[in-house]
N, C-alpha and C positions, 0 to 999 in steps of 0.2 A: 644380642638376642632381640628378635622381634616379638613384641607383646601386644595383645589385643584385649582391651577391657570391654565388657558388656554390662551395662547397668542402665535401666530405663531412665533414671534420674542421675546420671553420672555427674559428679564423682561418687556421691553417696558414701558407702563404707570404704571406698577406695581413695578418699581425698588426700590421704598421706602416702599411701603405698604407690599409686601411679606416678606422682611427681618424683618420689624418691628413686624409683626405677629409672625414670628418664635421666635423673641427675647422675646415675651410675653409668650412663653411656648407652643404655638400651634404647632402641627405637620403640616408642610406646604410642599406640593408637587407641582410641576409644570410640564406641558407637552408642551415643545416647539417643533416646527416643524423644526428639523435639523438632520443632519447626524453626530451624536456623541454618545458617551457612556453615560450611566447613571452616575450621579455624584452629587455633592453638590455645592451650591452657596449661600454664606451668610446665612447659616442655612436652605436653601431651598433644598429639595431633587428633583433632575431633572430626569425626565423620557422622554427622547427625542423619537420621532417617525418620520417616513417618509411616503410619499405617494408612491404608487406602479404603478401609471399610470398618464397620462396627459389627457387633454381635447380631446374629439373625433374630429378628423379632419373632416372638412366640416359640423360640427354640426350647427344647426340654430343659427345665431349670437345673437338672442335675448335671447337664453337660455344658451349660452356658459358660462356666468358668474355663473349661478346657478349650472351647471354641475361641474364646478371647485370647488365650495363651497361644493357640495355633495361629491365629491371625497375626499376632505380634511376632511369632517365630518365623512365619513366612516373610514378613516385611524385613526382618533382620537378615534372613537368608538371602533375599533378593539384593539388599544393599551390600551384603558381604561379597556376593558374586562380582559386583562392580569394583569393590576394593581389591579382590583377587585379580581382576582384569587389569587394574592399574599397577599390578606387580607386587602387591603386599601379601606376604605369606607368613603368618605368625608361627613361631616356635611354640608359644604358650598362649592359651586363651583363658582369661580369668573372668568368670561371669557370676553375677548375682542372678541365679536362674529362676527366681521366684515368680517372675512374670512371663516366663516361657521363651524369651527371645533367643536364647542360645541353643535351642533344641536341635537345630539342623546344621550347626556350624561344622561339626565333624564330617558331615557329608561333603563339605567344600574342602576342608583341610583335614583329611583323615590321619595325617601324621602329626598334627599339632597335639600337644597335651592340653587337656581341658581340666581346669580347677574350678570347683564350684564354691560359692559362698553359701554355706548351709545354715540358714537362719532358723528354720522350723519345719518339722514334719508333723502333719496333722493326725490326731488320734480321736476316736469317738469317746474314749474314756481315759481318765488319768492325767489329763492336761487341762486346757482351757474349756473345752466343750463339756457342758454339764457340771462345771465346777460351782457355778452360782445358781442355787435353786430358784432365785427370783427371776432368772431369765432362762428357762428350760428350752430345749429344742422345740420347734413348733410341732414336729411330728417325727416319728422314727425314720422317716425318709431322709431327714437331715444327716443321719449316719451314713446312708447310702451316698448322698451327695458328697460327703466328706471323703469317703473312699475314692470317689472319682476325682476329687480335687487333688489327691496325691498322684494322679497319673503323670503330671508334669515332673514331679520328683522321680518317680520310678523310671520313666523313660530317659531322664538325664543320667540316672545311675548306670544305664547300659553303655553309655558312651563316655562318661567322665572318668578321669584318671585319679583324682584326689579331691578332697573337700577341706574347707576351712570353716570353723565355727567359733563364735566369740566366747562361748561359755561351755563348760562341761555338760550342764543340764540340757542346753539346746542341742548339743551334739548327741546326747543320749536319746533324744526323741527319734533319731534316724535309725532305721532297721539295719541289721546285718544282712548281707556282708558289707554294705557300703559304709556302715558305721566305722569299721576298722580302717577305712581310708581317710577318715576325717581327722585333721589336726586341730587342736583347740588353741587358738591364739586370738586374743581380744583385739578389737580395732585400735585401742590405745587411747589414753587420756594424757593430754599435755599438762603434767602435774606441775611444771614450772609456771605456766600461765594460770592454771586453775589451782590457786593456792590461797591460804588464809590472808586476810588483810584487816588487821585490827583498826585501821583508820578509815574503813569503807564508809561512804555516805551514799544514800540513795534518795532521790527526790520523787515523791509521788504526787500526781495531780498538779504538778507545777509549783506546789507551795509547801508540802509536808516533807520534811527532811528526817530520814531515819538513820540512826547510827547503831553501833554495837551496844549502846546503853538501852536501847528499846527492846522489849520482849517481842521478838518476831518469830512467828511460826510459818513455815513455808510448805507448800504442796504444789508439785509440778507435774504436769502431763503435757504431751504434745497436743492432745485434745482431751477435754474433760469428759470421761466416759466410764462405764462400769468396769471394763477390762482393767483399768488402772485404779479401781477402788474409789472413784470420785463420789459415788453414792454413799459409801461407807463413811468417808471423811465428812461429807456434808451432814449426815445424820448425827455425827458426833459433835458437830459445830455448836449447836445451842448450849450444850453442857460445858464445852470448852470455854465459850465466851462468858458464861456465868461464873465459872471458877477462876478465870483469868481476866479480871476486869481491866488490866493494863495491856493485854496482848493485842498485837496487830497480826492479822492472818492474811498472808499474801498467797494468792492462788493464781498460778500461771497455766494457761492452756486455751486452746481454740474451741470453736463451736462445732467442728466437723467430727467425723467418726474415723478413727484409724483402724480399729479392730472391732469385730462383732457386728451386730445388727444396728441399723439406724432406728431411732425412735419413730413412733407413728405420728401421723397428722402434721408432718413438717416441723415438728418441734426439735429442740436440741436437748441433749442430756444435761447440759449445763443449766438451762432454764428449768427443766423439769425438776431437778433435785434442789435447785435454789428456791423454787416456788414451794416445794414440799416442806422445807424447814423454816421458811421465812416467817410464818405465823408464830413460831416458837421463839423468835428473836426480836428483841426490842429495837426500835429505830437507832437508839444510841449504840447498842452492841453491833448492829448491822453496819454502822458507819466505820467499824474497825475491821470489816472484812473487805478486802480489795481483790476483786476479780480483774486481773490485769490483761487477760487475753494472751496473745503471743507477743513476746517482747524480744528486742535485739539481744544478741548473744552477750555483749558486754554488760548489759543491764541484768541479764540472767545470772551471770557470774557474781555480780555485785549483790544480787538478791540472796544467793547462796552464802556469800561471805557474811551477810547480815544475820543469817538464820540462827536462832537460838536452838530450835529443834526442827529438823526436816523430816516430814512424814512421807513415806513412799509405800504404796500399796499396789499389788498386782496379782492378777490371776496367774496360774502356772503357765507362763508364756514368755516371750522374748524379754530379756532384761534391758531396761532403759539405760541409755548413756547418762541421763540426768542423775541416776542413783550413784554412779561411779564418780561423776563430777562433784556431787555433794560430798562424797567421801574424800576426794582429793582436796577440796576446800577445807576439810576438817570439821564438817557439820557433825553434831550429835544426831544420829539417825534413829528414827523409830519406823520399823518396816514390818510388813506382813510376813507371817511365818509360813511362806509358800516356797515351793522347791527352788525356783530360780534365785531366791535370795540366799540360800544356804551356803553357797561358795563365796559370797562376798561379806555377808553379815553373820558373824559369830556372836551369839547372844551374850550380851554384857561384856563383849570384847571390842568389836568394831561397830556396835550398835545394839539396839534392843529389838526383839521380835514380839509381835502380838498377833493373835488369831485374826485372820482377814475379816471375819464377820463379827468380831467382838468389839462393838462400838464402846461399850462400857470399859473394857480392858484398854482400848485405845486412849480414852479420856484419862483414865487413871495413870497409865504409863507415861503419857505426855505430861501430865501435871507433876508426876514424880520427877521427871527429868528437868522440868522448868524450875523446880524447887531445889535442885541438886547441882550447883555449878561445878563441884569437883568431879562428879560422874560425867557431866557433859564434856568437860575438858579432857578427861581420860579417854572417853569414847571417841571424841573428835580427833584427838592425837593418834589413837590407834587406827582409826579409819583412814587417816591420811597416810600413815606409814604403810598400811596394807595396800592402798592404792598405788603408792610409789613403788612398792616391791613387786606388785602383781600386774598392774595395768599401765605403768608408765610408757608413754608413746616412744620416746627417743631411746631409752635404755633397754626396754624389755620387748615391747610388742612389735615395733617397726623392724628391728633387726631380725626377729623371728619370722615376720611376714616375708621379708626380703629373702631370707634363706629358704623359706618354703617355696616361693616362686622360682627362684633360681635352681632349686633342686628338681623342679618339674622338667626342666630342659635337659635332655640327655644327648642332644645333637652334637655338642662340642663346639659349635660355631653358629653364628646367626644365619638364618635363611636369607639368601640374597633378595634384596628388594627391587 
């Protein structure tokens, strides 16, 4: 079978699936959006391409997003025409369509099956938008803009054959009739690699060595921002430090914005909320807070292995890999009682839940766990068992993904290349 992957930052969510398909004897190509030469990666043939223009200045703000996606879709379409001229005709196209690139590929290969990675469908109510009253929409026109933002999703539904979503809640955000064509299969966690390590040691600042004997609290985001509850955690921090005089707080995350609006005046959310709480924290206590930025993956896993309690907060939005990796490591997890968490964290079974905005409840629940090693051990053990049963890459998720892809192809034989 000939397979084509579309992802603007390939491999992205396909980092295990694409090589596994190549290893099974399929011809696998991918089209990433980047400035590089054609090449190979883990058995996958790479055909990079670029866009030739940007969004029109002064375009109506409600349609700027769709124009950007159309520009990318055209660039991918033009590059795919060259791929077809070179003799490549896919049986199946697997696309993360969130950036629009795959919109016109069925116009080139009408008989190819198109499977979409369905990450999120936008809603003006009941999900991330309007969830946090501290950051309301600027005006009601934002709801109109959001409806237009879904044009990319809706146009893809007209040509796609099936969808793949990592969680049931994320799949539930998509409307019928396409929702019925979405299979729920997580990207997968390598639970053999991401596992407890009682002997773990982590060196901070080149001289401070932390072990399991230290009281370590962890908080992890790709970027430190309100969507992932950074402001809530920081506002709980002064009381946490007062009540836990021996604790070390390790905060991982960058300065950029992954989701939602950027802060004003060129500031970062990280600095804004650190500055807000800093006057409430003594210099001695602040020295126990470690803002680590983005760290290498092996250090990230070691950090989770050290964690006595791992805090994870999120708006009703896409569930982070880091939460499931923390479960796989066997962390005692304290998480926000928001919808994406409910299929992974069962209260007092695989972790504990607290109201997203309840800073006092967060402090109390955190301190209760830190004072209760038996509960931490039980919750961590249950979290790991659940991760192994539900999200294990090699035994659960990857076999299901492979079966999903291969079931899309009903041609019976690969298309000649």
